[in-house]
C-alpha positions as CSV (number, residue, x, y, z in Angstrom):
1,M,-140.3,-6.4,-208.2
2,T,-137.1,-5.7,-206.0
3,E,-135.4,-2.6,-207.1
4,L,-132.2,-4.4,-208.4
5,R,-134.8,-6.5,-210.7
6,R,-136.4,-3.5,-211.8
7,G,-132.9,-1.6,-212.7
8,A,-131.6,-4.7,-214.4
9,I,-134.8,-5.0,-216.5
10,G,-134.5,-1.5,-217.7
11,A,-130.7,-1.0,-218.3
12,A,-130.9,-4.5,-220.4
13,T,-133.4,-2.6,-222.6
14,A,-132.0,0.5,-223.0
15,M,-129.0,-1.1,-224.0
16,F,-130.8,-3.6,-226.4
17,C,-132.4,-0.5,-228.0
18,V,-129.2,0.9,-228.5
19,G,-127.3,-2.0,-229.9
20,T,-130.5,-1.7,-232.3
21,L,-128.8,0.8,-234.3
22,T,-126.6,-1.2,-236.0
23,G,-129.5,-2.3,-238.1
24,V,-131.1,1.0,-238.4
25,S,-128.1,3.2,-239.1
26,P,-127.8,2.0,-242.9
27,A,-131.1,4.1,-243.7
28,L,-128.7,6.8,-242.8
29,H,-125.9,6.5,-244.6
30,D,-126.8,9.2,-247.3
31,Y,-127.9,11.8,-244.9
32,P,-125.9,14.5,-243.4
33,V,-124.2,13.1,-240.1
34,Y,-124.2,15.4,-237.4
35,G,-127.5,17.1,-238.9
36,G,-129.3,14.2,-238.4
37,Q,-128.1,13.6,-234.8
38,A,-129.3,17.3,-234.3
39,V,-132.1,16.5,-235.1
40,R,-132.4,13.6,-233.4
41,Y,-132.0,14.7,-230.2
42,L,-134.3,17.8,-230.8
43,I,-136.9,15.8,-231.7
44,G,-136.1,13.6,-228.5
45,S,-136.0,16.6,-226.5
46,L,-139.1,18.5,-227.1
47,L,-141.1,14.3,-226.6
48,L,-139.3,14.6,-223.3
49,L,-140.4,17.7,-222.0
50,A,-143.4,16.9,-223.0
51,I,-143.6,13.8,-220.9
52,A,-142.2,15.8,-217.9
53,R,-145.2,18.3,-218.1
54,A,-147.6,15.8,-218.4
55,T,-146.2,13.9,-215.7
56,G,-145.9,16.5,-213.5
57,N,-142.0,16.9,-213.8
58,G,-142.0,20.4,-215.1
59,I,-139.5,22.5,-215.7
60,V,-137.3,23.7,-212.3
61,R,-134.5,26.1,-211.5
62,L,-131.6,24.8,-211.9
63,T,-128.3,25.3,-209.7
64,R,-125.0,25.9,-211.2
65,R,-123.7,23.1,-210.1
66,E,-126.5,20.8,-211.9
67,V,-125.8,23.2,-214.9
68,F,-122.5,22.6,-215.1
69,F,-122.9,18.5,-214.9
70,L,-125.7,18.5,-217.5
71,M,-123.5,20.8,-220.1
72,A,-120.8,18.1,-219.4
73,L,-123.2,15.6,-219.8
74,A,-124.6,16.7,-223.0
75,L,-120.8,17.6,-224.8
76,T,-119.3,14.5,-223.7
77,G,-121.7,12.0,-223.6
78,L,-123.8,12.9,-226.5
79,T,-122.1,15.4,-228.7
80,A,-118.1,14.8,-228.0
81,F,-119.2,10.8,-228.4
82,N,-121.2,11.1,-231.7
83,V,-118.5,12.9,-233.2
84,L,-115.5,10.7,-232.1
85,I,-117.4,7.5,-232.8
86,V,-117.7,8.6,-236.4
87,E,-114.2,9.9,-236.5
88,S,-112.6,7.2,-235.1
89,T,-114.2,4.8,-237.8
90,R,-112.2,6.5,-240.5
91,F,-108.6,6.0,-239.5
92,A,-109.6,2.5,-237.7
93,D,-111.8,-0.8,-238.3
94,P,-115.2,-0.4,-237.1
95,A,-114.7,-3.4,-234.6
96,T,-111.6,-2.0,-233.0
97,V,-113.9,1.2,-232.3
98,G,-116.8,-1.1,-230.9
99,T,-114.2,-3.6,-228.9
100,V,-112.6,-0.3,-227.3
101,V,-115.7,1.6,-226.8
102,A,-117.6,-1.7,-225.1
103,A,-114.8,-1.6,-222.3
104,V,-116.6,0.8,-220.4
105,P,-118.1,-1.6,-217.8
106,I,-114.6,-1.4,-216.3
107,I,-114.3,2.2,-216.5
108,L,-117.8,1.9,-214.7
109,A,-116.9,-0.6,-212.5
110,L,-114.0,1.2,-211.2
111,V,-114.6,5.1,-211.1
112,G,-118.6,4.8,-210.2
113,P,-118.1,3.3,-206.6
114,L,-115.6,5.9,-206.2
115,L,-117.7,8.6,-206.9
116,E,-120.8,7.0,-204.5
117,R,-118.0,7.2,-202.0
118,R,-117.8,3.1,-201.8
119,K,-114.8,0.9,-202.6
120,P,-115.1,-1.0,-206.3
121,A,-116.4,-4.7,-205.5
122,P,-113.7,-6.8,-206.8
123,R,-116.7,-9.4,-208.2
124,V,-118.5,-6.5,-210.1
125,L,-114.8,-5.8,-211.7
126,L,-114.1,-9.4,-212.6
127,A,-117.7,-9.6,-214.3
128,S,-117.4,-6.4,-216.0
129,V,-114.0,-7.9,-217.5
130,I,-115.8,-11.1,-218.6
131,V,-118.7,-9.1,-220.3
132,V,-116.0,-6.9,-221.9
133,I,-114.6,-10.2,-223.2
134,G,-118.3,-11.6,-224.7
135,V,-118.4,-8.4,-226.3
136,A,-114.8,-8.5,-228.1
137,V,-115.8,-12.0,-228.9
138,T,-119.1,-10.8,-230.6
139,G,-117.8,-8.0,-232.4
140,G,-114.2,-9.0,-233.5
141,F,-110.9,-7.0,-232.5
142,G,-110.6,-5.6,-236.8
143,G,-107.3,-3.2,-237.0
144,G,-106.5,0.8,-237.4
145,S,-104.0,3.4,-236.8
146,P,-102.7,4.9,-233.8
147,L,-105.0,8.0,-234.2
148,G,-108.3,5.8,-234.9
149,L,-107.4,3.9,-231.4
150,L,-106.6,7.5,-229.5
151,L,-110.2,8.8,-231.0
152,A,-111.9,5.2,-230.0
153,F,-110.8,5.6,-226.2
154,G,-111.8,9.4,-226.5
155,A,-115.2,8.0,-227.3
156,L,-114.8,5.5,-224.7
157,A,-114.3,7.7,-221.8
158,C,-117.2,10.3,-223.3
159,E,-119.2,6.9,-223.1
160,A,-118.6,6.6,-219.5
161,G,-119.5,10.3,-218.7
162,F,-122.9,9.3,-220.5
163,S,-123.5,7.5,-216.5
164,L,-120.5,8.9,-214.3
165,L,-121.8,12.8,-215.0
166,A,-125.5,12.0,-214.4
167,L,-125.5,10.5,-211.2
168,P,-124.7,13.6,-209.4
169,V,-127.8,15.0,-210.8
170,L,-130.2,12.2,-210.8
171,G,-131.5,12.6,-207.5
172,R,-133.0,16.0,-207.9
173,L,-134.0,16.3,-211.3
174,G,-135.1,12.4,-211.9
175,A,-134.7,10.9,-215.3
176,I,-137.0,12.4,-217.6
177,R,-135.0,15.9,-216.6
178,V,-132.2,14.7,-217.1
179,S,-132.9,12.9,-220.2
180,A,-134.8,15.9,-221.8
181,Y,-132.3,18.8,-220.7
182,S,-129.2,16.7,-221.7
183,A,-130.6,15.9,-225.2
184,A,-132.0,19.5,-225.9
185,L,-128.1,20.9,-224.5
186,A,-126.7,18.9,-227.4
187,V,-128.6,20.2,-230.3
188,P,-126.6,23.4,-230.8
189,Q,-123.4,22.0,-229.8
190,L,-123.9,19.5,-233.0
191,V,-125.5,22.2,-235.1
192,V,-121.9,24.1,-234.6
193,V,-120.2,20.9,-235.4
194,G,-122.3,20.0,-238.4
195,L,-121.5,23.6,-239.8
196,V,-117.5,23.4,-239.0
197,V,-117.5,19.7,-240.9
198,G,-120.0,20.0,-243.4
199,G,-120.7,23.6,-244.1
200,P,-124.2,25.0,-244.7
201,D,-125.5,21.7,-246.0
202,L,-126.3,20.5,-242.4
203,V,-130.2,19.2,-243.0
204,R,-132.1,18.4,-245.8
205,V,-135.5,17.0,-246.1
206,P,-135.3,13.0,-245.7
207,T,-136.7,10.4,-247.8
208,A,-139.2,8.2,-246.1
209,A,-136.5,5.5,-245.1
210,E,-134.1,8.2,-243.5
211,A,-137.4,9.7,-241.9
212,L,-138.3,6.4,-240.5
213,A,-135.0,6.0,-239.3
214,L,-134.7,9.8,-237.5
215,G,-137.9,8.7,-236.1
216,Y,-136.9,5.9,-234.8
217,L,-133.4,7.4,-233.7
218,A,-135.7,10.0,-231.5
219,V,-138.5,8.2,-229.7
220,V,-137.1,4.8,-229.0
221,I,-133.3,5.7,-228.9
222,T,-133.3,9.2,-227.5
223,V,-136.6,8.8,-225.7
224,F,-137.3,5.3,-224.4
225,A,-134.1,4.2,-224.0
226,F,-132.5,7.0,-221.8
227,L,-135.5,6.9,-219.5
228,C,-134.8,3.6,-219.3
229,W,-131.1,3.8,-218.4
230,Y,-131.3,7.1,-216.1
231,T,-134.3,5.0,-214.3
232,S,-131.9,2.5,-213.8
233,L,-128.5,3.7,-213.1
234,P,-129.1,5.1,-209.4
235,R,-131.2,1.6,-208.5
236,L,-128.1,-0.3,-209.8
237,G,-125.1,1.8,-209.4
238,A,-122.7,2.9,-211.9
239,D,-120.9,-0.3,-211.6
240,K,-123.4,-2.9,-212.0
241,A,-125.4,-0.8,-215.0
242,G,-122.2,-1.0,-217.0
243,L,-122.5,-4.7,-216.9
244,F,-125.8,-4.4,-219.2
245,S,-123.7,-3.0,-222.2
246,G,-123.1,-6.5,-222.8
247,F,-126.5,-6.4,-224.4
248,L,-125.4,-3.9,-227.1
249,P,-124.4,-6.8,-229.4
250,V,-127.7,-8.4,-228.7
251,G,-129.6,-5.8,-229.8
252,A,-127.2,-5.3,-232.6
253,V,-127.6,-9.0,-234.3
254,L,-131.2,-9.2,-233.7
255,S,-132.1,-6.0,-235.6
256,T,-129.7,-7.2,-238.0
257,V,-131.7,-10.4,-238.9
258,V,-135.0,-8.8,-238.2
259,L,-134.2,-6.0,-240.9
260,G,-132.5,-8.4,-243.1
261,T,-129.2,-6.7,-243.1
262,G,-127.4,-9.5,-241.5
263,H,-127.0,-13.6,-240.4
264,P,-125.6,-14.3,-236.7
265,R,-122.5,-16.0,-236.6
266,L,-121.0,-18.5,-234.0
267,A,-119.2,-15.8,-232.4
268,D,-122.5,-13.9,-231.7
269,L,-124.0,-16.6,-230.0
270,V,-120.5,-17.7,-228.2
271,G,-120.0,-13.8,-227.3
272,A,-123.5,-13.8,-225.7
273,C,-123.1,-16.8,-223.8
274,V,-119.9,-15.2,-221.9
275,V,-122.0,-11.8,-221.5
276,M,-124.6,-13.8,-219.7
277,G,-122.3,-15.5,-217.7
278,G,-120.5,-12.0,-216.5
279,L,-123.7,-10.8,-215.4
280,V,-124.6,-13.6,-213.3
281,I,-121.6,-13.3,-211.7
282,G,-121.7,-9.5,-211.1
283,L,-125.9,-9.0,-210.0
284,R,-125.3,-12.4,-207.7
285,P,-126.1,-11.4,-203.9
286,A,-123.0,-10.8,-201.9
287,R,-122.8,-12.9,-199.6
288,S,-122.8,-11.9,-195.3
289,R,-119.4,-12.0,-193.8
290,H,-121.1,-12.4,-190.2
291,P,-123.3,-15.4,-189.7
292,E,-127.1,-15.2,-188.7
293,P,-127.6,-15.2,-185.1
294,A,-129.3,-18.5,-183.9
């Protein structure tokens, strides 16, 4: 199996898992938001550190540069992203927020290659636009206030940071350490946000359904999906990896069907077909400019 195929499978799996949040999130509607996220990342980071030790990827001495990127990754891609998503939905329709954040493939297609010191590929940029259109068809457009849209665009920037800020440190640290360290750093950040927003009622004993949902967020989304994504990112490059965010609505639709909280619509099927078309264009091998010698 080629590196590109391994990366494609990993990225698709990661984004599909993240998409299932739509089906799981209703179980946590009555649980403190930021406290729940802190618990999720705490459990996830402990599991990731255990995996790191078991696989011989123990704690290493970090350079100042690595500390900077990991802190920035945790602050933007994890903490600020969660805050902006929650707050933006207070002022804008969730469909609008989802559509704005779904534009992340375009950001990665433009900025990712520049960080890797190469020119953006027009074919991948075109594919990213097609993927975004497919996601928009699936999620709808909704509406919202200017403040809601501003917060949604902030969440978009943070979502891009989740990938772009990891690239400089993945080479030496690897996917397990980057996942573990970023999740651990997000815990105190979310605790502070939770105390400021909600006061001392940061966490409480969860119900059985809430405990299952928090466990799912910690194990499947934080541990499994993070590892899949950060393993695939160097193999694909940020631009091609970003295309697989089109699997988010696929995971959302299937999870709601399995859990009985929703039914697929025609727009879901059409949007999925458009996303697949974008993936085919973006991942198709580029033709060589020079013919093979006879």
